[in-house]
N, C-alpha and C positions, 0 to 999 in steps of 0.2 A: 663642249662646251667646257671652258675652265671656268670657275668661280673664285674670287677672288676680291681683293682691293684693286688690282691691274684692270679687272673687266670693267668697273665703273669709271675709272679715269679713261680707259678705251672708247667707251660709247659717248664719253663729254666730250672728245675731241672730235672738231671739225674740220671743214677744208682751211679756212683761216681763223685768227685770232677773233674775230667778229662771231665767227659762228659757234666756236667756239664759249665765248661769253654768253651768246645766248642760249646755248644748252645749259651753262651752269645756273643762269637764272631762272630757268623754265624748270631746273630742279629743286632751286628754293622757291617757288612757287608752290611746287607738288611735297616739299616739306611741309611748309606752312599750313596748308591745307589740311594733312594727315593731321598734324596738331590742333587745330582748331576743331576736326572733324573729332578726334578723341577728346578734347573739350568740353564737346556737346554731350558726348556721351558721358564722359564723367560728372558732366552737371546734372546729369538723371538719377546719378546715382548719390552724390552727394553735391548741391549747389554752393559750398564753401571753399574757398580755397584752390584748391590744386585746378579746378576746372576754370577760373577766373585766370590763373596764370598762364594755363595752358592756350586761352583764348586769347590773351594779349601778347605772349611769345608768339603765335600764329601768325597773326595779324603783323605785327611787328615784321616778320621775315616775310611775310608777303608783300607789304609795303617796300622794304627794303629792294626786294627781287623784283620787283614791278618796275621801280627807279631805275633800277639798274637794265633791266631789258629796254625801258624805253632811251635811256642815254647812249645804251650801245647800239642802237639804231640810227639814231641822231648823230653819233660818230662813225656809223657805217657809211650811211648817206652822204656826210662832209667829207671824209678822207676815202672812201673807198669808190 
């Protein structure tokens, strides 16, 4: 198994552009969840500053990724 930036690109590639967009949106949701989880962890140690920033950025990434996923599904139904 080779490791590197090409591996992630290879794993995200789908059969068509809609499936690739779905995979990228799901990856965005996972990244957002990771940021939110780390924000909760940081808030246990220090409830100011960095925790709030991580929580807000994570929530925003999840929101954008979810909207992109829903739009991808709509376009897939209309065009595909």
